[in-house]
N, C-alpha and C positions, 0 to 999 in steps of 0.2 A: 446554536449554545455551545461551549467548549468541553471536552472530554475533563479539563482541568478542573471547570466549574464544579461539573457532576462529582468527581473525585472527593470537592472538597465539601462537597454539600452530604457526601456518604459518610465523613468523618461523625456528622450529629445526627447518624441514623443507622440501623442496624440494617443493612440492605438484604441480610438473607432471609429476613423473617419481614419484612411488610411486601405485600403482593406487587406483583409486575404492574408496574407503570407507574405505580402511585406518587412519584416523582414528578410524572407529567402531570397527571393529575391536579397538581397544585399549582401549576403554573398558571390557568386563566383566574384563577383567585389573587395569586400574586400582585399579577400586572394588573389587576382592575383597582387593585389597593394604590397604583403607581399611574392612574390614566390619566389625569389629568398635567402629570408631568411628564409622560412620556405616550403622546395619543397615539404615536405611530405603532409602536411595541404594543398597544393595548390591542388593535385594529389588527396583528398579526399575530394575538395571543395564541391562536388554534394552529396553527403552523408550526410556532417555536413548540407550544406542547409537546405536538408531536416529533419535532427534533430530541426534546428532551427524553422522550421514552423511546426513539430509537439509541440514543446516546447509554441511557441506562441499561437497555435490553444487552448491547455492546459488553458494558463493562462488568454487567452480571456475570456473562461466558468469561469474560476474562479473571473474574474472583475464583467463577468455581474452577477452573482449571488449573489456578496457579494455585488455589488452597491445596489442591489434590497434590501437588508438585511438593508444596511445601511441608506437608504431613509425610511424603516420601522422604524430605532430607534434601530435597535440591536446594545447592546454595542459594545466595542471594541474589548474582549476578546473572546465571542461567536464568533463575524467576524473570527477572526483567529480562533480559537479550533475547529469549526463546518463548517465554511465555505472556511477555507485555505486564508484565504484575510489578505496580509500582512499589519504589525501594520502600516509601515513607508506611504502606499498609504490610509488611517482611517486617519492618521496625516493630509494628505496635503487636504485631502476632508473637512476634519472637520474646516480647518483653511479656507478654501475658502468659507464655510459657519458662520463663525463666532462660532465655537463649540469648545469646551475647552474639551481637551481629558485628563484625568487624568493616566498618564503615568505609575506614580509608584503604582497604584493600579492595572495597568497590568501586571506589572513587577513582582507585589507580586503574584498575582492569577497565571501568568505562573512558578513563582517558585515552589508553592504548588504544580502544575501540574505534572513539574518534579519530584516531591518527593515523590507525590504516585507512579508514575510511578517506580521511582528506588526503592520504596518498595516494590513493587508488584514484580520484576526482581529478589529482594534481596532472596524473598520467593521462587521463583520457585526451582522444585525439575527435574529431565531428563524427558524434553521435555516438560519445563514450568509446570508440573504440582505441584499443592500446595502439593498434598496428593496423595496416591495410591488405594483411595476407587473406588469402582465401577464406580461413577458416575462421577469422573475424568475420567475413561478410557475411559469412552464414549464421553467425552468431548475432548479427545485428538484425538481419531478416526475421530470426526466431526471437525477439526481443520483440519487435513491432507482433507476431501473433501472441505471445506470452500475454503483453499490453490487454490486447484484447480479449482475450481469452480468461484476464484476472477480472475485468470488467462482466464478461458474460455470467461470471458464477458467484462474484461478490457484491456485483450491483454498482451501481453510481459512485461512491464513497472511494472506489478507486482510481487515483490519480497518480502520472508519474511522480517521482522527487530524484530522481536521477538512475543511471545507469552504466554499468562499467563493464567491457568488453575485451577479451584478451582470446590467443588462440586456443587457451584450454579451457576455457566457460564464459558464461555470462552473470552477471550479477545485476538486479534489478531491485530497486527502490520504490515504495509503490503504500500510498495513503490507505490505513484499514486499521481499526482499532485493536481486533483481539487475533490470536493465532488461527491460523487457517489448520481447518479440521482435515484430516487423513483421506475421508471424501470429498472435500472441495479441493485439494489437492490432484486428486487423482481425475477429477474432473478437468481441471485446468489442463494436465498433461495431455490425458486422452483428446481433448479439443486441438491443441497444437499438433500431436502427430496425428489427427483425424485430416488440418487441412495442409498439414505437409505430403500426406498420400493423395489429396484431390490435386497435388501439382497445379497450384494455381501460380499465374504468373506473377511476378512482382514489377510495378510500373511508375513511371514519374511521369508528373506534370508540373507544369508552372504556371500559377492563377494569383489575380491580385489575392489581396491578403481576407477581404472579408469574403468573396465569392468563396474562397477555400473553407475559410470558418463554416459558410453555409452547408457546405457538404458534407458538415457532419465530423472533418477530420479532426484526430486528436492534437494537442501541443498544449505545452509548458504557458499558464496563463499568466505568468510573472516573467515571460521572457518578450523583449521586445524585437517584433518581426519589421522587415522592411515592407513595403507598398506590394513588393511582388513575393511570394512563399513559393518552395519546391514541399510536394506533397506526396509521397510514397505511397501507394494502395495497393492491396493484395487482392486481388481478382481480375475479373475480365474486362470490368469499365468501372469507374469511381461509384456510380451509382448503387451497385450491387455489390461492389467491392466487401469484404470481409474484415480488413483493417486500411486506415486509410489516416495516417500522420503526416503533421509538418516534420521535415525532416531533409538534411542536405544529403543522403547517402552517405556511404556506398553501400548496393545490395547485390544480391546474388539474383539471376533472371527468373528462376521460379522455386518453388518451394519444395520440388521433388530433389535439388539440390542438397539440402539442409540433413537426411539420415534419419536418426530414431532420438526425438527428444526426452530425455528424463530431468527430472525437477529432484533434485538431489537436497537441498536444504531449504527453511523458511523460517526465520527469526526477525526478531525484533531490533530494529536500530536504533528508534529512540519512541516514546509517547506518539504512539497514534500513525507510525509509518515502521514498514515492514520491507522483508528485503528477502528475497527469493535468488539461489544458486543456481544455475542447471546445465546440461551438457548436452552436446550432441552425439550421437556416435554411428557408426553405419553400418 
């Protein structure tokens, strides 16, 4: 069940006044009504209800944080880019308070935001690197640690959507519906620095694609891979490795080379996609 569907549903409900998981509780009854038309869906009604409840919870958090910032007078583009707060909800709130929103200005900022992202993507080398300097290699390895740390802290909803690496910083896009809390960001930062301090070896192995998948190595599901794939893993062996991903490299030899990892910024890129910018210092 997509976040967009939940958002359309809450247009007809006061989400802040109904109890938690009420939307999820409606699903089995709703699907029972359509059982004869969609028997397979009916058979999964409880799993679907659980997913709807999860989406509802995430959207509640988006609403809660976004409403606080709206009351502080934060502009509509910042509400969207930093808090994932939908423009349509900002417009509805503004209308209630007699506030005029400059939609044209929002569209121009959003277009510029997209163009900057696209320009960064067009400059990417293998693995998202802007070049193959020593500093870029360090950031590339740090990105692998960051990816796994995000999964550890935020859960299986995290999937890589893109990365861009320069000698000055790393940028990592991933799926997640709400703004990360300060506590979550600190946990991610601490995990990455812990793995750097552990001085873990960074190793590479070539495996048949199906065998590589069975190791649990992360990969882009929309990407087309050959019969043989390169897997980089961070740890003593691939079974116990902290991080393992389909990747063509290049990387540093050991995490001890990276220095100190600092998460500088976390923001929304689009609905359901967040972006992290981070640096390494000695």
